[in-house]
N, C-alpha and C positions, 0 to 999 in steps of 0.2 A: 824311415827317418831315424837317425841315431840321436839318442837323448843322453845328455850328460847328467849323471845322478850322483849326489852325495848321500850315501845310505849309512845311517848311524843306528846301531843296535847294541844292547847290553850283552847279548849272547848270540852266537852264530854256530850252528852245528856244522861239522862235528868237533870244532875246537872247544866250545864251551856250551853246555846245555843243561837247563833245568826243566824246560817245558817246550810247548809248541812254538813259542816265539823263535827259538833257536832253529828249529826245523824249517820254519817259514823263511827266516832270514837267509839261511844257507841255500835253500832250494831256489828261492826267488832270485837271489843274487846270481847264482849259477846260470839260471835260465835267461835272465836279462843280458848277461855278458855273452852268452852263446848266440843271442839274437842281434848282437852287434852294437849294443849300447855301451857308452863309456861310463863305467861304474867304478866308484871308489867307495869301498866298504870299510867303515871304521868301527872297532870294538876294543875293549880293554885287553891288555896282555895280563890275564889272571895268572897267579902262581900255580893254579891247578892245570893249566894247559900243558899237555904232554908234548914237549918240543923235540923228543928223541927222533921222531920220524918226520920232522918238519925241517925244511931248509929256510932259515931266517936270514933276510938281508937287511942290514941297517940302511935307512934312508939318510944319506950323508948330510943333507941340508935340514934334517929334522932330528937333530941330536941336541940334548940339553936345552930344549926350548923353554923359555920362561913363561910362567902363567901365574898371575896373582889373582886370587879369589878371596875376598874378605881379608882376613889376617894371615892367610897362608901364602907363602911364596913357594910355588911348586915348580918343578922342572920335569919335562917328559921327553922320552926318546920315542922314535917310531921305527918299527921293524915291519917289513912286509914279507908275506909268505903266500904260497898258493893254497887255496882251499883244497884239501885233499881230494884227489880224484877229478879235479877240474882245472881249467885255465884261469879261474877267477882269483884275482889278487886281493888279499885282505891286509889292511893296515892296522897293526896292533899298537895301541897307545900304551907305552911302557912307563908306568909311574909306580914303582914298588910301594911307595908310601901309601898309596890308595888301593892298589889292586892285588898286591901280594898278601892275601889273607886266606884263612882256612876254607872259606866258602865263597862262592860267587856273590851271593847277597848276604848281608849281615844286618844285625840290629845295632850296629855301632852308631854313635851320635853324629858321625860325619858321613852317613850313608848318602845323604842328598848331595854332598860335596863331591863324592866319587863320580857321580854321573853328570853333574854340572861340569866337572873337569873334562870328562869324555866329550861332551857336546861342544864346549869351547875349543878343545884341542882339535876336533875334526874340522871346525871352521877355520882355525888358524892354519891347519895343514893345507886346506884348499888355497888359502892366500899364498902360502910359501911355494905351493906347486904351480901357482898361476892357473888353477883349475876353476873355471866359472861354471858351476852347476846350473843346469836348467831347473832341476828339482832338488830340494833338500827333503829327503824322506826320513822322518823320525818315527820311532817306534816306542809306544807305551810311555809311562811317566818318566822313565830314566832320561829320555832325550826330548821330552815334550816342551821344554823351554826354548828349544832350537828356533822355532818360528818367531818368537818374541826377540831373541837375540839377533836374529837376522834383520829385523826391522829397527833395531836400536843400536846395540853395541857395534854391529858390523855394517850398519847402514851407510857409513861414510865411504866404504870401499865399493867403487864402481864395478868391481869384479862380480858382486852379487846383485847388480842392478836389475837383472832379468830373472833372478832366482825366485821360484815359487816354492812354497812349503806344503808338504803333505804329512799329516800325523796319522799313523795307523794305530787303532785301539785294538790290542790283542785280548785284553781282559780288564774291564773297567773296575773290577774289584780291587785293584792295586793302584793307588794314586800318588804315593810318594810324599805325602804331606809332611812338612817340617815347619818349625816355628819362625816367627818374624824376627826373633833375635839373631837368626842366621841369614837375614836378608842380604847382607853384604856379600855372602858367598855366591850369589847369583851373578855377580859382576855387572849388574845393570846400572850401577851408579845412580845418577839422578832420575833415570828412567824407572826406578823402583816404584814411582807413583803410578805407573801403568798397571801394576798388579791389582787383582780384584779387591775392591775396597771392603766388601762384606767379609771375605776371608781374612783380610788384614786386621779388621776390627776384632775378629775372633782370635787373633794372635797366631794365625797360621798362613802358610803359603802352600797352595795346591798346584804342583807342576802340571798335572794332567788337565786340570781345569783351565790353566793358562794356555796350554797347548790347544785345547778345543776352541778357546776364544780367539787366539791369534793366528792359528794356521790358516793358510789360504784354502785348504780343503782338508776334510777328515774322512778317513776310510776305516772300516772295520771288517772283520774277517768272515762275515756271512751276511746275506741280505736279511735273514730273519733277526739276527742279533742287532742289526742296524735299527730295526723297528723296535725291538724289545728295550733297548737302552734309552729310548725316549719315553719310557713309562716309569712310574714311581717304583714298581716292583723290581725292575732290573737296572735302574739308572744310577744306583749308588749315590744319590744326592746330586747327580749331574744331569738328570733328565731335563730340567728346565733349560739349561744352557744348550743342551743337545737339540731340544725342540726349536730353540731360537735359530740354530744353525742347520736345521733339517735340510735346507736347500743345498748345503755344502757337505752333505754326509752321504757316503756311498758304501754299500755293503758288497764286498767281493769275497766269494768263498775261497778259502785256502785251497791250494793244490797239493797233490801227493808227489813225492819224488819216487817215481817207479823204478829208477835205477837202483834204489836201495830197498824198496818195498814192492817186490813182485815175486811170487812163488816160482816163476819160470826161470829165475836166475839168482835167487836170494843167496848171497855169499855165506850166510849163517846156517844154511840148511844143507844136509848131505844129499838130499834128493830134491828134485824139482818137478813141478807139475803145472798144468793148465787145466782148463775146463773139461778137457777130454782125457785127463789122467787122474781122476779123483781117487782111484785106487792107491795112488802114491800118497795123497793126502791122508788116507786111512792108515797107511804104514807109518807116517810121521806122527799121527795121533797115538798109535800104540807105543812108539818110541818115546814120546813125551810122557805118556802115562808111566812108563818104566823109569824114565829119568827122574820124575817127581815122586817116585815111591808109591804110586797109585796102583791099584789092581788093574792089570791089563785086560780090558774088556772092550772088544771092538764095537759091539752094538750099543754100549752105554753112552748116551750123549755126554759130551764134555763141554762145560761152560768155562770161558776164559775171562779174566779181568787183568788189565795192565793199566795202572792209574796212580796218580798222587792220591793219598788218603786224606781227602778234605771233604767238608760238608758240601761244597759245590758239586762234588761228583755223585751225590745222591745216595751215599752208603747208609744213611740213617734209615732209608726205606727197607734195606735188606735185613735189619735187625728183626723185623717182624715177619718177613716173607721167606727168607732163605731157610731157616731151620725147619719149618713145617714142610717146605718143598722137598728138602733132603730126606725128611722122614717119610713122605708119601710117594716120592718118585725115585726111580733108579737112575740117578744122574750123578756126575762127578763135577768137581770144580777145581780150577787151578788159578791162583791169584799171585800177581807180582806187583809190589808197590810199597810205599812207605809214606808216613805223614803223621796224622793225629793218632795218638796212642790208643784211643778207644776203638778206632777202626782196625788198627793192627791187632789189638787184643781180640776183637771179634772174629777175625779170620783165623787167628791162631787157635782160638777156642773151637771153631768149626773143624779145623784140621785135627785137633786132639780128639774130638768126638767121633769123627768119621775118618780115621787115618788112611783107610784104603780108598776113600773117595774124594777127599779134600786135601789140597796141598797149598801152602802159603809160603812164598819166598819174600821176606822183608828186604826192602832196598830196591835197587834197579840194576838190571843186567840186560844190555842191549841184545845179546845173542838169545837169551831166554825170551825176551819180548817177541822176537821173530818166531821162535818156536811155538809160543802160545798162539800167535796169530795163525800159524800154519796148522797146528795140531788140534785146535779147538773146533768144535762144531758150531758153537754159539758164543758171541762176544757180548758182554753186558756193559751198558753205559746208561745208568738211570739218572742222569745229571739233573740237578736243580736248575742250573743254567749252563750253557756250553757255547762260548763265543763262536767257535768253529768245531773243534775236535778233529783229530786226524785218525784215531784208531778205528772209527767206524768205517772210514774210507779204505784204510788198510785191510780191514776185515772183508769188505766187499771183494777186493782183488784176490784175497786168499781163500774165497769160498767159505768163509766163516760168517754165519748169519748174525748181523747186529741186532740186538734188542736195545732200543733207545727210547728216551722220552722226547716228545715233540717240542724241542726248544732249540734256538740258535742254529748252528750249523748242522746239528743232528737232523733237524726238520728239513733242511735244504738238501741233504745228501742221502737220506734214507727214505724210501717210500714203502708204506705199509703193504704187505703182501695180501692180495685178494685171491683166495683159492678158487673162486669161480672163474675169474678172467685169466688167472695165471700171471698177473702183472704185480710188480712190486719187488723190493729188494731186501726187506727186513721186517721186523716186528716193531711197531711204533705205538706207544701208549701216551695218553694226554695228561692225566691228573697226577700230580706229585704226591702220591700216597701209596701205602702198602698194597692196597687192592689193585692199583694200576700196574705196578711192577709184577705183582703176583699173577695177574691176568696175562701179562705179556710173556712171562716165563712159561706159564702153563700152555699158552697158545703155541709157543715155539716148540715145546716138548711134544705136544700133540702132532704138530706138523712133521717133526723129526721121525715119528713113527710111520708116516705116509711117504715112503721112499720116492715115489714118482713126483709128488708135489715138492718134496724137499730138494730133489735134484733140480727141478725147475727154478726154485727159489735161489739155490746156489748159483746156477748159471746166469740168472738175471743179474745178480750182484757182480759176478766176475766180468760181465760185459760192460759195466759202467766205466767211464773214463773221467777221472778227476785229476789227471796229470797237470803239471805246471805248464806244459806246452799249450794246454787249452786255456788255463786260468790267467796266464801272464798277459794275454791280449787285453784283458780288462784294465790291468795296470798301465799298459802302453797307451791305451785310449785316454785314460785319466791323466797321465803325464802329458800327453800331447795337448789335451784340453787346457791344462793348467799353464803350460808353456806359452800358449797363445793368449792367455788372459791378461788383463790390465793389473798392474801391481796394486796390492792393498797395503796401506800404511797402518802402523800400530794405532789401535783405538785410543 
C-alpha cells in the first residue's frame, strides 16, 4: 500500500549534515521512495548547501509565499532537487533571512523562529500542492510543533482531515526551549493556551515537550533508548510525559545506508574487500597509518574514533584509561572529530606524546571517516548515552570490532563476544567508569592477539545486516497503523 508522507527535517544528508539525523533522514527518505511511497521531504535551503552539482528547479506556484509569524513578515521560495544519487525529490525552503547563515544551527535569538518557519512552510506547501499526507513525520525539536499546528492552525483545511502525526526523537538532549515572550512566533494565535501550563509559568516554551504531548505517535531511534528515556537518568526532564505516553512510543533501530557504507564498493577507498579478502583490509590499514603519519606496523592493533567531541560520547572516561593503556600496550590510535576544547586538547596531547602511534585530525572529513572505518582494527564508542549511533554498525560491516558501552542503540546492535561459543559481534561494557572502558579495551587487545578468535569475531560482525531495506518495514507498519487510526484532537 502506497502511503503519502510529508517528511520535515532540519537536515538531510548529503545536502546538509551535522549528525545522525541527516543520515537517517536521507537514507529513510530514499528507501521509502524506492518502495513506492509518495514522499515530500522538506528542509531549509541553507547557505552552506553546495549547489554547484545540483540541478535546482523553482516550483512556480511556490514563489514569494507570504508567512507571518509574530511580528515578522516573511516570504519564502521553494526549489526542488533530486537527493544526489537517488530519484528522491527534496523541497528546499528558501528564506535567506532565516537560513543563509554561517552555520546550520546558531545561537541567534531567532533560532526557534527559523524552524517554526520551516514547519509552517512545509504545511503551506502541502496545501498549495493539494497534497493530502496520510502521515506528517516530524523530526526532533526543530519540527516538533508540527503535530499541534496540524490540530489547530491547519485544522480548518479538510486536506489534513485524515493526516496523522509522528514525531521521531533522535536525541532528547536537545529540546529547543525558548521564552514565552516569543510565543507569537509559533503562529498559534488563541490556541497558545494549549501549550504546557507548567512550562508557561516558568516563562518558557518547550517545542519537544509539546511534540511529545500532541503527536499521534512518538518514535525513537532504538528500542533500548525508548526504554531509557522514560527514566530520570536519561529523560532530560521529559521522562514523566514520556511515561504517560508509553503506549504511543515505539523504538525503531536506525538503519545503515550500505550504498555509502560498505567496504565492497566504498567510493572513498582505493581498494575493496569483503569477509574473504581481509588481507586487503590489512593493506588499507597500512596505508592509513602512512597517511596519518603513524609508524607503519602491520601487527600493531589500530584503534579508531570518529565522533563529535561532547560529554555524551563518553570521552571523560578516556582521560584516565587511554594514557596508561598506551604506556602498557603496543597499540595505535587515530581520531577524527571536533567539539569541546578539552577533548580536542586531550587527543592533541596524546598525539604529541606518542607521535608515531597517535594521530588526531580536528574537524570532520567524510573521506577520512571511511578510511578510519576500513583501516582500523577496533572502533571505540564509550558513550554515556547513545540514542542509536551509526558508526558501530558501519564498523561491523567493515570488519572493525566495535568497543561500546551497553546503552541505547549500541546495546541493540552490538552483542558481546563469547570466546567459548564464538558468538557475538563486539566488546560491550556496562558501567560508565574508567574501569569499564579499560576492561573493554584490554579485552579487545587480548582477543586481537588470538588470530583465530579475532577472525571469527570480525566475520560475525560482517555478517550482520542493519540495512534500511530491513529497518524500513518497521516504519511502514507504523505508518499503516497510524493511517487507520481514529484522529486525535488537540488536548
